DSSP file (Angstrom, degrees, kcal/mol; ACC not computed):
  #  RESIDUE AA STRUCTURE BP1 BP2  ACC     N-H-->O    O-->H-N    N-H-->O    O-->H-N    TCO  KAPPA ALPHA  PHI   PSI    X-CA   Y-CA   Z-CA
    1    1 A M     >        0   0    0      0, 0.0     4,-2.7     0, 0.0     5,-0.2   0.000 360.0 360.0 360.0 -41.8  -24.7    3.0   -8.8
    2    2 A Y  H  >  +     0   0    0      1,-0.2     4,-2.5     2,-0.2     5,-0.2   0.917 360.0  47.9 -61.8 -43.5  -26.7    0.3  -10.5
    3    3 A I  H  > S+     0   0    0      1,-0.2     4,-2.7     2,-0.2    -1,-0.2   0.914 112.1  49.6 -64.8 -42.3  -24.3   -2.4   -9.3
    4    4 A L  H  > S+     0   0    0      2,-0.2     4,-2.4     1,-0.2    -2,-0.2   0.906 111.4  49.0 -63.8 -41.0  -24.4   -1.1   -5.7
    5    5 A L  H  X S+     0   0    0     -4,-2.7     4,-2.2     2,-0.2    -2,-0.2   0.921 112.6  48.3 -62.4 -43.2  -28.2   -0.9   -5.7
    6    6 A Y  H  X S+     0   0    0     -4,-2.5     4,-2.1     2,-0.2    -2,-0.2   0.921 112.7  47.2 -64.7 -44.4  -28.4   -4.5   -7.0
    7    7 A L  H  X S+     0   0    0     -4,-2.7     4,-2.6     1,-0.2    -1,-0.2   0.888 110.6  53.1 -63.8 -38.5  -25.9   -5.8   -4.4
    8    8 A F  H  X S+     0   0    0     -4,-2.4     4,-2.5    -5,-0.2    -2,-0.2   0.905 107.9  51.6 -62.4 -41.2  -27.8   -3.9   -1.7
    9    9 A W  H  X S+     0   0    0     -4,-2.2     4,-1.6     2,-0.2    -2,-0.2   0.923 111.2  46.8 -59.9 -45.9  -31.0   -5.6   -2.8
   10   10 A I  H  X S+     0   0    0     -4,-2.1     4,-1.5     1,-0.2     5,-0.3   0.914 112.4  49.5 -66.1 -42.5  -29.4   -9.1   -2.7
   11   11 A I  H  < S+     0   0    0     -4,-2.6    -1,-0.2     1,-0.2    -2,-0.2   0.907 109.4  51.8 -63.5 -42.0  -27.9   -8.4    0.8
   12   12 A L  H  < S+     0   0    0     -4,-2.5    -1,-0.2     1,-0.2    -2,-0.2   0.823 107.5  53.3 -65.9 -30.5  -31.2   -7.2    2.2
   13   13 A N  H  < S-     0   0    0     -4,-1.6    -1,-0.2    -5,-0.2    -2,-0.2   0.822  92.4-149.5 -75.9 -30.4  -33.0  -10.3    1.0
   14   14 A G     <  +     0   0    0     -4,-1.5     2,-0.3    -3,-0.2    -3,-0.1   0.335  67.9  59.4  82.0  -9.9  -30.5  -12.7    2.6
   15   15 A R  S    S-     0   0    0     -5,-0.3     2,-0.6     2,-0.0    -2,-0.1  -0.977  74.4-128.6-146.7 160.6  -30.9  -15.4    0.1
   16   16 A V        +     0   0    0     -2,-0.3     2,-0.3    -3,-0.1     3,-0.0  -0.932  37.5 150.7-119.0 112.6  -30.3  -15.8   -3.6
   17   17 A T     >  -     0   0    0     -2,-0.6     4,-2.4     1,-0.1     5,-0.2  -0.866  56.5-107.0-129.3 167.0  -33.0  -17.3   -5.8
   18   18 A A  H  > S+     0   0    0     -2,-0.3     4,-2.3     1,-0.2     5,-0.2   0.892 119.7  50.9 -62.0 -39.8  -33.9  -16.8   -9.4
   19   19 A E  H  > S+     0   0    0      2,-0.2     4,-3.0     1,-0.2     5,-0.3   0.922 110.6  47.7 -64.7 -44.7  -37.0  -14.7   -8.5
   20   20 A I  H  > S+     0   0    0      1,-0.2     4,-2.4     2,-0.2    -2,-0.2   0.906 113.1  48.7 -64.9 -41.0  -35.1  -12.4   -6.1
   21   21 A L  H  X S+     0   0    0     -4,-2.4     4,-1.9     2,-0.2    -1,-0.2   0.912 114.4  45.4 -65.0 -41.8  -32.4  -11.9   -8.7
   22   22 A L  H  X S+     0   0    0     -4,-2.3     4,-2.3     2,-0.2    -2,-0.2   0.925 114.8  46.4 -68.4 -45.4  -34.9  -11.1  -11.4
   23   23 A I  H  X S+     0   0    0     -4,-3.0     4,-2.9     1,-0.2     5,-0.2   0.908 112.8  51.4 -62.9 -41.3  -37.0   -8.8   -9.2
   24   24 A G  H  X S+     0   0    0     -4,-2.4     4,-2.6    -5,-0.3    -1,-0.2   0.883 108.7  50.9 -62.4 -38.6  -33.9   -7.0   -8.0
   25   25 A L  H  X S+     0   0    0     -4,-1.9     4,-2.2     2,-0.2    -2,-0.2   0.922 112.8  45.5 -65.1 -44.0  -32.8   -6.5  -11.6
   26   26 A V  H  X S+     0   0    0     -4,-2.3     4,-2.4     2,-0.2    -2,-0.2   0.931 115.5  46.6 -65.2 -46.1  -36.1   -5.0  -12.6
   27   27 A L  H  X S+     0   0    0     -4,-2.9     4,-3.0     2,-0.2     5,-0.3   0.912 112.0  50.5 -63.2 -43.1  -36.3   -2.8   -9.5
   28   28 A T  H  X S+     0   0    0     -4,-2.6     4,-2.6    -5,-0.2    -1,-0.2   0.918 111.4  47.9 -62.1 -43.3  -32.7   -1.6   -9.9
   29   29 A A  H  X S+     0   0    0     -4,-2.2     4,-2.5    -5,-0.2    -1,-0.2   0.915 113.4  48.8 -63.4 -41.7  -33.3   -0.7  -13.5
   30   30 A G  H  X S+     0   0    0     -4,-2.4     4,-2.4     2,-0.2    -2,-0.2   0.923 113.5  45.0 -64.2 -44.6  -36.5    1.1  -12.5
   31   31 A I  H  X S+     0   0    0     -4,-3.0     4,-2.7     2,-0.2     5,-0.2   0.899 113.1  51.9 -65.9 -39.9  -34.8    3.1   -9.7
   32   32 A G  H  X S+     0   0    0     -4,-2.6     4,-2.1    -5,-0.3    -2,-0.2   0.918 111.5  46.1 -61.8 -43.8  -31.9    3.9  -12.0
   33   33 A L  H  X S+     0   0    0     -4,-2.5     4,-2.5     2,-0.2     5,-0.2   0.908 112.6  50.8 -64.5 -42.3  -34.2    5.2  -14.7
   34   34 A L  H  X S+     0   0    0     -4,-2.4     4,-3.0     1,-0.2     5,-0.4   0.921 111.3  47.6 -61.0 -45.6  -36.1    7.2  -12.2
   35   35 A V  H  X S+     0   0    0     -4,-2.7     4,-2.1     1,-0.2     6,-1.1   0.885 112.2  50.6 -64.8 -38.6  -33.0    8.8  -10.7
   36   36 A K  H  X S+     0   0    0     -4,-2.1     4,-1.0     4,-0.2    -2,-0.2   0.921 116.3  40.4 -64.9 -43.8  -31.7    9.6  -14.2
   37   37 A V  H  < S+     0   0    0     -4,-2.5    -2,-0.2     2,-0.2    -1,-0.2   0.934 124.0  35.9 -71.9 -46.9  -35.0   11.3  -15.3
   38   38 A L  H  < S+     0   0    0     -4,-3.0    -3,-0.2    -5,-0.2    -2,-0.2   0.881 133.0  22.6 -77.0 -38.4  -35.7   13.1  -12.0
   39   39 A F  H  < S-     0   0    0     -4,-2.1    -3,-0.2    -5,-0.4    -1,-0.2   0.384  99.2-116.3-115.3   2.6  -32.1   14.1  -10.9
   40   40 A G     <  -     0   0    0     -4,-1.0    -4,-0.2    -5,-0.3    -3,-0.1   0.849  44.4-172.2  66.9  34.1  -30.1   14.0  -14.2
   41   41 A Y        -     0   0    0     -6,-1.1     2,-0.4    -9,-0.1    -1,-0.2  -0.311   6.4-177.3 -61.9 140.4  -27.9   11.1  -13.0
   42   42 A D    >>  -     0   0    0      1,-0.1     3,-1.3     0, 0.0     4,-0.9  -0.997  32.9-135.4-140.5 137.2  -25.0   10.3  -15.2
   43   43 A I  H 3> S+     0   0    0     -2,-0.4     4,-2.1     1,-0.3     5,-0.2   0.777 104.3  68.5 -63.7 -24.1  -22.5    7.5  -14.7
   44   44 A K  H 3> S+     0   0    0      1,-0.2     4,-2.3     2,-0.2    -1,-0.3   0.841  94.4  56.7 -62.2 -32.8  -19.7   10.0  -15.6
   45   45 A K  H <> S+     0   0    0     -3,-1.3     4,-2.4     2,-0.2    -1,-0.2   0.895 106.2  49.5 -65.4 -39.5  -20.5   11.8  -12.3
   46   46 A D  H  X S+     0   0    0     -4,-0.9     4,-2.4     2,-0.2    -2,-0.2   0.919 111.5  48.2 -64.4 -43.4  -19.8    8.6  -10.4
   47   47 A L  H  X S+     0   0    0     -4,-2.1     4,-1.8     2,-0.2    -2,-0.2   0.886 111.3  50.4 -65.0 -38.4  -16.5    8.0  -12.3
   48   48 A C  H  X S+     0   0    0     -4,-2.3     4,-1.6     2,-0.2    -1,-0.2   0.908 110.6  49.7 -64.1 -42.2  -15.5   11.6  -11.6
   49   49 A F  H  X S+     0   0    0     -4,-2.4     4,-0.6     1,-0.2    -2,-0.2   0.903 108.4  53.0 -65.1 -39.4  -16.3   11.2   -7.9
   50   50 A L  H >< S+     0   0    0     -4,-2.4     3,-0.6     1,-0.2    -1,-0.2   0.875 107.3  52.0 -62.8 -36.8  -14.3    7.9   -7.8
   51   51 A K  H 3< S+     0   0    0     -4,-1.8     4,-0.3     1,-0.2    -1,-0.2   0.859 114.9  42.2 -65.5 -34.8  -11.3    9.8   -9.3
   52   52 A K  H 3X S+     0   0    0     -4,-1.6     4,-2.6     1,-0.2    -1,-0.2   0.413  84.4 101.5 -93.9   2.3  -11.6   12.5   -6.6
   53   53 A A  H <X S+     0   0    0     -3,-0.6     4,-2.5    -4,-0.6    -1,-0.2   0.884  81.3  49.7 -56.6 -43.8  -12.3   10.1   -3.7
   54   54 A P  H  > S+     0   0    0      0, 0.0     4,-2.0     0, 0.0    -1,-0.2   0.905 112.6  48.2 -62.7 -38.4   -8.7   10.3   -2.3
   55   55 A L  H  > S+     0   0    0     -4,-0.3     4,-2.1     2,-0.2    -2,-0.2   0.896 111.5  49.7 -66.4 -39.7   -8.8   14.1   -2.5
   56   56 A F  H  X S+     0   0    0     -4,-2.6     4,-2.2     2,-0.2    -1,-0.2   0.890 108.9  52.5 -66.4 -38.4  -12.1   14.1   -0.7
   57   57 A A  H  X S+     0   0    0     -4,-2.5     4,-1.8     2,-0.2    -2,-0.2   0.898 109.2  49.9 -63.0 -40.0  -10.8   11.7    2.0
   58   58 A A  H  X S+     0   0    0     -4,-2.0     4,-2.3     1,-0.2    -1,-0.2   0.891 108.4  53.4 -65.0 -38.4   -7.9   14.1    2.5
   59   59 A Y  H  X S+     0   0    0     -4,-2.1     4,-3.0     1,-0.2    -2,-0.2   0.902 105.7  53.0 -62.9 -40.5  -10.4   17.0    2.8
   60   60 A V  H  X S+     0   0    0     -4,-2.2     4,-2.3     2,-0.2    -1,-0.2   0.902 108.8  50.3 -61.1 -40.6  -12.3   15.1    5.5
   61   61 A F  H  X S+     0   0    0     -4,-1.8     4,-2.0     2,-0.2    -2,-0.2   0.925 111.9  46.9 -62.0 -45.5   -9.0   14.7    7.4
   62   62 A V  H  X S+     0   0    0     -4,-2.3     4,-2.5     1,-0.2    -2,-0.2   0.901 110.6  53.6 -62.4 -41.8   -8.3   18.5    7.1
   63   63 A L  H  X S+     0   0    0     -4,-3.0     4,-2.4     1,-0.2    -2,-0.2   0.909 107.4  50.2 -60.1 -43.4  -11.9   19.2    8.2
   64   64 A I  H  X S+     0   0    0     -4,-2.3     4,-2.3     2,-0.2    -1,-0.2   0.914 110.8  49.5 -62.7 -42.4  -11.4   17.1   11.3
   65   65 A L  H  X S+     0   0    0     -4,-2.0     4,-2.4     1,-0.2    -2,-0.2   0.916 111.6  48.5 -61.9 -43.0   -8.2   19.0   12.2
   66   66 A E  H  X S+     0   0    0     -4,-2.5     4,-2.6     2,-0.2    -2,-0.2   0.871 109.7  52.6 -65.9 -36.7   -9.9   22.3   11.7
   67   67 A I  H  X S+     0   0    0     -4,-2.4     4,-2.2     2,-0.2    -1,-0.2   0.914 110.2  48.4 -64.2 -42.2  -12.9   21.2   13.9
   68   68 A L  H  X S+     0   0    0     -4,-2.3     4,-2.1     2,-0.2    -2,-0.2   0.918 112.6  47.6 -64.3 -43.5  -10.4   20.3   16.6
   69   69 A K  H  X S+     0   0    0     -4,-2.4     4,-2.2     1,-0.2    -2,-0.2   0.917 113.7  47.6 -63.1 -42.5   -8.6   23.6   16.4
   70   70 A A  H  X S+     0   0    0     -4,-2.6     4,-2.7     2,-0.2    -1,-0.2   0.852 108.4  55.8 -68.3 -33.3  -11.8   25.5   16.4
   71   71 A S  H  X S+     0   0    0     -4,-2.2     4,-2.6     2,-0.2    -1,-0.2   0.938 109.7  45.5 -62.4 -46.3  -13.1   23.5   19.4
   72   72 A L  H  X S+     0   0    0     -4,-2.1     4,-2.4     2,-0.2    -2,-0.2   0.913 114.1  48.7 -64.0 -42.1  -10.0   24.5   21.4
   73   73 A S  H  X S+     0   0    0     -4,-2.2     4,-2.1     2,-0.2    -2,-0.2   0.908 112.8  47.7 -64.5 -41.5  -10.3   28.1   20.4
   74   74 A T  H  X S+     0   0    0     -4,-2.7     4,-2.7     2,-0.2     5,-0.2   0.902 111.6  50.0 -67.1 -40.9  -14.0   28.2   21.2
   75   75 A M  H  X S+     0   0    0     -4,-2.6     4,-3.0     1,-0.2     5,-0.2   0.913 110.7  50.3 -62.6 -40.8  -13.4   26.5   24.6
   76   76 A K  H  X S+     0   0    0     -4,-2.4     4,-0.9     1,-0.2    -2,-0.2   0.891 112.2  47.9 -63.3 -39.1  -10.6   29.1   25.3
   77   77 A T  H  < S+     0   0    0     -4,-2.1     7,-0.5     2,-0.2    -2,-0.2   0.922 117.9  39.8 -66.9 -44.5  -13.0   31.9   24.4
   78   78 A I  H  < S+     0   0    0     -4,-2.7    -2,-0.2     1,-0.2    -3,-0.2   0.912 124.8  34.8 -74.7 -43.3  -15.9   30.6   26.5
   79   79 A F  H  < S+     0   0    0     -4,-3.0    -1,-0.2    -5,-0.2    -2,-0.2   0.426  91.3 119.5 -94.5   2.0  -13.9   29.4   29.6
   80   80 A G  S  < S-     0   0    0     -4,-0.9    -3,-0.1    -5,-0.2    -4,-0.0  -0.206  74.9-116.9 -66.1 158.6  -11.3   32.2   29.5
   81   81 A A  S    S+     0   0    0      1,-0.1     2,-0.6     2,-0.1    -1,-0.1   0.900 108.0  51.5 -62.9 -41.6  -10.8   34.5   32.4
   82   82 A R  S    S-     0   0    0      2,-0.0     2,-1.8     1,-0.0    -2,-0.2  -0.873  89.6-134.6 -97.8 122.4  -11.8   37.4   30.2
   83   83 A K        +     0   0    0     -2,-0.6     2,-0.7     1,-0.1    -5,-0.1  -0.574  31.4 173.5 -77.9  89.0  -15.0   36.8   28.4
   84   84 A N        +     0   0    0     -2,-1.8     2,-0.8    -7,-0.5    -1,-0.1  -0.294  19.8 145.7 -93.8  49.5  -13.9   38.0   24.9
   85   85 A I        +     0   0    0     -2,-0.7    46,-0.2    -8,-0.1    -2,-0.1  -0.794  14.3 165.9 -92.5 116.3  -17.0   36.9   23.2
   86   86 A H        -     0   0    0     44,-1.1    43,-0.1    -2,-0.8    -1,-0.1  -0.695  21.0-158.3-128.3  77.5  -17.8   39.3   20.3
   87   87 A P        +     0   0    0      0, 0.0     2,-0.3     0, 0.0    43,-0.2  -0.274  20.3 170.8 -61.2 142.2  -20.5   37.6   18.1
   88   88 A V  E     -A  129   0A   0     41,-2.3    41,-2.3     2,-0.0     2,-0.5  -0.993  35.2-124.5-151.0 151.5  -20.6   39.0   14.7
   89   89 A L  E     -A  128   0A   0     -2,-0.3     2,-0.5    39,-0.2    39,-0.2  -0.891  28.6-163.5 -97.6 128.1  -22.2   38.3   11.3
   90   90 A V  E     -A  127   0A   0     37,-3.3    37,-3.0    -2,-0.5     2,-0.4  -0.947   4.5-165.9-115.3 130.3  -19.6   38.1    8.5
   91   91 A T  E     +A  126   0A   0     -2,-0.5     2,-0.3    35,-0.2    35,-0.2  -0.960  21.2 154.0-115.4 132.5  -20.6   38.3    4.8
   92   92 A F  E     -A  125   0A   0     33,-2.1    33,-3.0    -2,-0.4     2,-0.4  -0.982  42.1-115.6-152.3 160.8  -18.1   37.2    2.1
   93   93 A R  E     -A  124   0A   0     -2,-0.3    31,-0.2    31,-0.2    30,-0.0  -0.859  18.7-163.4 -98.5 134.2  -17.8   35.9   -1.4
   94   94 A S        -     0   0    0     29,-1.9    -1,-0.1    -2,-0.4     3,-0.1   0.814  20.9-139.8 -88.9 -31.3  -16.4   32.5   -1.7
   95   95 A G        +     0   0    0     28,-0.3     2,-0.2     1,-0.3    29,-0.1   0.563  49.5 148.6  80.5   7.5  -15.5   32.4   -5.4
   96   96 A L        -     0   0    0     27,-0.2    -1,-0.3     1,-0.1    -2,-0.1  -0.525  37.5-156.5 -78.4 144.7  -16.7   28.8   -5.7
   97   97 A K        +     0   0    0     -2,-0.2     2,-0.3    -3,-0.1    -1,-0.1   0.772  65.1  57.7 -93.9 -28.4  -18.1   27.8   -9.0
   98   98 A T  S  > S-     0   0    0      1,-0.1     4,-1.9     0, 0.0     5,-0.1  -0.696  72.7-129.1-110.5 156.5  -20.4   24.9   -8.2
   99   99 A D  H  > S+     0   0    0     -2,-0.3     4,-2.6     1,-0.2     5,-0.2   0.860 112.4  57.5 -64.7 -35.2  -23.3   24.3   -5.9
  100  100 A F  H  > S+     0   0    0      2,-0.2     4,-2.5     1,-0.2    -1,-0.2   0.919 105.7  49.1 -62.2 -43.0  -21.5   21.2   -4.6
  101  101 A G  H  > S+     0   0    0      2,-0.2     4,-2.4     1,-0.2    -1,-0.2   0.906 112.6  47.3 -62.2 -42.3  -18.5   23.4   -3.6
  102  102 A R  H  X S+     0   0    0     -4,-1.9     4,-2.7     2,-0.2    -1,-0.2   0.892 111.1  52.3 -65.8 -39.4  -20.8   25.9   -1.8
  103  103 A F  H  X S+     0   0    0     -4,-2.6     4,-2.2     2,-0.2    -2,-0.2   0.925 111.1  46.4 -60.3 -46.7  -22.7   23.0   -0.1
  104  104 A V  H  X S+     0   0    0     -4,-2.5     4,-2.3     2,-0.2    -2,-0.2   0.913 114.0  48.3 -64.6 -43.3  -19.4   21.6    1.2
  105  105 A L  H  X S+     0   0    0     -4,-2.4     4,-2.6     2,-0.2     5,-0.2   0.934 111.1  49.8 -64.0 -45.9  -18.2   25.0    2.4
  106  106 A A  H  X S+     0   0    0     -4,-2.7     4,-2.1     1,-0.2    11,-0.4   0.915 114.9  43.6 -60.7 -43.3  -21.4   25.9    4.1
  107  107 A N  H  X S+     0   0    0     -4,-2.2     4,-2.2     2,-0.2    -1,-0.2   0.854 111.6  53.7 -72.4 -33.7  -21.5   22.5    6.0
  108  108 A S  H  X S+     0   0    0     -4,-2.3     4,-1.0    -5,-0.2    -2,-0.2   0.912 110.7  47.0 -65.2 -41.5  -17.8   22.7    6.8
  109  109 A I  H >< S+     0   0    0     -4,-2.6     3,-0.5     1,-0.2     6,-0.3   0.928 113.1  48.5 -63.9 -44.4  -18.3   26.1    8.4
  110  110 A T  H 3< S+     0   0    0     -4,-2.1    -2,-0.2     1,-0.2    -1,-0.2   0.850 108.5  53.8 -67.5 -33.7  -21.4   25.0   10.3
  111  111 A L  H 3< S+     0   0    0     -4,-2.2    -1,-0.2    -5,-0.1    -2,-0.2   0.739  90.7  89.8 -70.7 -21.6  -19.5   21.9   11.6
  112  112 A T  S X< S-     0   0    0     -4,-1.0     3,-1.6    -3,-0.5   -45,-0.1  -0.658  90.5-113.1 -79.2 123.1  -16.8   24.1   12.9
  113  113 A P  T 3  S+     0   0    0      0, 0.0   -39,-0.1     0, 0.0     3,-0.1  -0.236  98.3  27.2 -58.9 139.9  -17.6   25.1   16.5
  114  114 A G  T 3  S+     0   0    0      1,-0.2    16,-2.0    -4,-0.1     2,-0.3   0.369 110.8  79.0  91.2  -3.8  -18.3   28.8   17.1
  115  115 A T  E <   +B  129   0A   0     -3,-1.6     2,-0.3    -6,-0.3    14,-0.2  -0.971  49.2 179.4-135.7 151.2  -19.5   29.3   13.5
  116  116 A I  E     -B  128   0A   0     12,-2.1    12,-2.8    -2,-0.3     2,-0.6  -0.961  29.2-125.6-150.4 133.9  -22.7   28.7   11.7
  117  117 A T  E     +B  127   0A   0    -11,-0.4    10,-0.2    -2,-0.3     3,-0.1  -0.685  29.0 176.1 -79.1 121.7  -23.7   29.4    8.1
  118  118 A I  E     +     0   0A   0      8,-2.9     2,-0.3    -2,-0.6     9,-0.2   0.849  59.5   3.8 -94.7 -41.5  -26.9   31.5    8.1
  119  119 A D  E     -B  126   0A   0      7,-1.6     7,-2.6     2,-0.0     2,-0.4  -0.999  47.9-165.3-151.2 147.0  -27.5   32.2    4.5
  120  120 A I  E     +B  125   0A   0     -2,-0.3     2,-0.5     5,-0.2     5,-0.2  -0.978   9.8 176.9-133.2 121.5  -26.1   31.6    1.0
  121  121 A R  E >   -B  124   0A   0      3,-2.6     3,-2.9    -2,-0.4     2,-0.6  -0.953  68.2 -56.1-126.1 111.0  -27.2   33.7   -1.9
  122  122 A D  T 3  S-     0   0    0     -2,-0.5   -20,-0.0     1,-0.3     0, 0.0  -0.435 124.1 -18.2  55.2-105.9  -25.4   32.8   -5.1
  123  123 A D  T 3  S+     0   0    0     -2,-0.6   -29,-1.9    -3,-0.1     2,-0.6   0.321 115.1 101.7-110.0   5.6  -21.8   33.2   -4.1
  124  124 A V  E <   -AB  93 121A   0     -3,-2.9    -3,-2.6   -31,-0.2     2,-0.4  -0.832  52.9-164.6-101.1 121.2  -22.3   35.3   -1.0
  125  125 A F  E     -AB  92 120A   0    -33,-3.0   -33,-2.1    -2,-0.6     2,-0.5  -0.821   8.4-159.0-102.9 140.5  -22.2   33.6    2.4
  126  126 A T  E     -AB  91 119A   0     -7,-2.6    -8,-2.9    -2,-0.4    -7,-1.6  -0.988  19.1-178.6-117.6 121.8  -23.4   35.0    5.7
  127  127 A V  E     -AB  90 117A   0    -37,-3.0   -37,-3.3    -2,-0.5     2,-0.5  -0.960  20.8-147.0-125.8 135.5  -21.9   33.4    8.7
  128  128 A H  E     +AB  89 116A   0    -12,-2.8   -12,-2.1    -2,-0.4     2,-0.3  -0.870  27.5 173.1 -96.8 132.1  -22.4   34.0   12.4
  129  129 A C  E     -AB  88 115A   0    -41,-2.3   -41,-2.3    -2,-0.5   -14,-0.2  -0.987  39.5-131.9-140.5 152.2  -19.3   33.5   14.6
  130  130 A L  S    S+     0   0    0    -16,-2.0   -44,-1.1    -2,-0.3    -1,-0.1   0.917 100.0  15.9 -66.9 -44.2  -18.4   34.0   18.2
  131  131 A N  S >  S-     0   0    0    -17,-0.2     3,-1.7   -46,-0.2     4,-0.3  -0.999  70.8-139.5-131.5 131.4  -15.2   35.8   17.4
  132  132 A P  G >  S+     0   0    0      0, 0.0     3,-1.4     0, 0.0    -1,-0.1   0.807 101.8  62.5 -61.8 -28.3  -14.4   37.3   14.0
  133  133 A E  G 3  S+     0   0    0      1,-0.3    -3,-0.0     3,-0.1     0, 0.0   0.667  92.9  65.5 -71.9 -13.5  -10.7   36.1   14.2
  134  134 A N  G <  S+     0   0    0     -3,-1.7     2,-0.6     1,-0.1    -1,-0.3   0.590  93.0  70.5 -80.5  -9.6  -11.9   32.5   14.4
  135  135 A L    <   -     0   0    0     -3,-1.4     2,-0.8    -4,-0.3    -1,-0.1  -0.931  66.0-161.8-115.4 117.0  -13.3   32.7   10.8
  136  136 A D        +     0   0    0     -2,-0.6     7,-0.2     1,-0.1    -3,-0.1  -0.857  20.4 162.9 -97.9 110.3  -10.9   32.9    7.9
  137  137 A V        +     0   0    0     -2,-0.8   -44,-0.1     4,-0.1    -1,-0.1   0.165  36.0 118.3-111.4  15.6  -12.7   34.2    4.8
  138  138 A S  S >  S-     0   0    0      1,-0.1     3,-1.5   -46,-0.1     6,-0.2  -0.234  82.5-103.2 -76.3 171.3   -9.6   35.1    2.8
  139  139 A E  T 3  S+     0   0    0      1,-0.3    -1,-0.1     5,-0.1    -3,-0.0   0.739 122.0  57.9 -65.1 -22.6   -8.7   33.6   -0.5
  140  140 A N  T 3  S+     0   0    0      4,-0.1    -1,-0.3     5,-0.0    -2,-0.0   0.200  76.0 139.3 -94.4  15.2   -6.1   31.5    1.3
  141  141 A S    <>  -     0   0    0     -3,-1.5     4,-2.5     1,-0.1     5,-0.2  -0.299  59.5-127.9 -59.4 141.9   -8.6   29.9    3.7
  142  142 A V  H  > S+     0   0    0      1,-0.2     4,-2.0     2,-0.2     5,-0.2   0.927 108.6  47.8 -58.3 -47.2   -7.9   26.2    4.3
  143  143 A F  H  > S+     0   0    0      1,-0.2     4,-2.7     2,-0.2     5,-0.2   0.934 111.9  48.8 -61.8 -46.8  -11.5   25.2    3.4
  144  144 A L  H  > S+     0   0    0      1,-0.2     4,-2.3     2,-0.2    -1,-0.2   0.896 109.5  52.4 -63.6 -40.5  -11.5   27.3    0.2
  145  145 A K  H  X S+     0   0    0     -4,-2.5     4,-1.6     1,-0.2    -1,-0.2   0.944 114.2  42.1 -59.6 -47.9   -8.2   25.9   -1.0
  146  146 A W  H  X S+     0   0    0     -4,-2.0     4,-1.9     1,-0.2    -2,-0.2   0.898 113.9  50.7 -68.7 -40.0   -9.3   22.3   -0.6
  147  147 A I  H  X S+     0   0    0     -4,-2.7     4,-2.1     1,-0.2    -1,-0.2   0.869 107.1  54.4 -68.9 -33.9  -12.8   22.9   -2.0
  148  148 A R  H  X S+     0   0    0     -4,-2.3     4,-1.6    -5,-0.2    -1,-0.2   0.889 108.0  50.4 -63.8 -37.5  -11.4   24.6   -5.1
  149  149 A R  H  < S+     0   0    0     -4,-1.6    -2,-0.2     1,-0.2    -1,-0.2   0.873 110.2  50.1 -65.7 -36.2   -9.2   21.5   -5.6
  150  150 A L  H  < S+     0   0    0     -4,-1.9    -2,-0.2     1,-0.2    -1,-0.2   0.853 110.2  50.5 -69.2 -33.6  -12.3   19.3   -5.3
  151  151 A E  H  <        0   0    0     -4,-2.1    -2,-0.2     1,-0.2    -1,-0.2   0.814 360.0 360.0 -72.7 -30.9  -14.2   21.5   -7.8
  152  152 A A     <        0   0    0     -4,-1.6    -1,-0.2    -5,-0.1    -2,-0.1   0.505 360.0 360.0 -63.6 360.0  -11.4   21.3  -10.4
């Protein structure tokens, strides 16, 4: 993080002088210390994220595919000859261990057309969806499988 902040500082300045390099070094150290104190930043978290970056990229690809499938299903529901719209609130337990995993799941559900995450209390999600069959909340859900791999 420190190196990226420092490089960002240099790029934003557009020129490299001794003063800019020194001020950037002091500011980067100050911001780094502030982030560590306020948010509990640890370089180990960055290294862990870098190790999981390929897995996260694969998850983004799966998410895009699920969004496309849900888009087609939602369009079929809305524009179909029979208006089979049965909105429902679904409550389920995800079994996810981390706040990050819950955050990713909630946003993945909300990004998927026809569904929106309304509430999260501990491990219990409340989701509004147009049709209950469009929301897979089983243990074998695509999102849950991938997010569990990201959490591991």
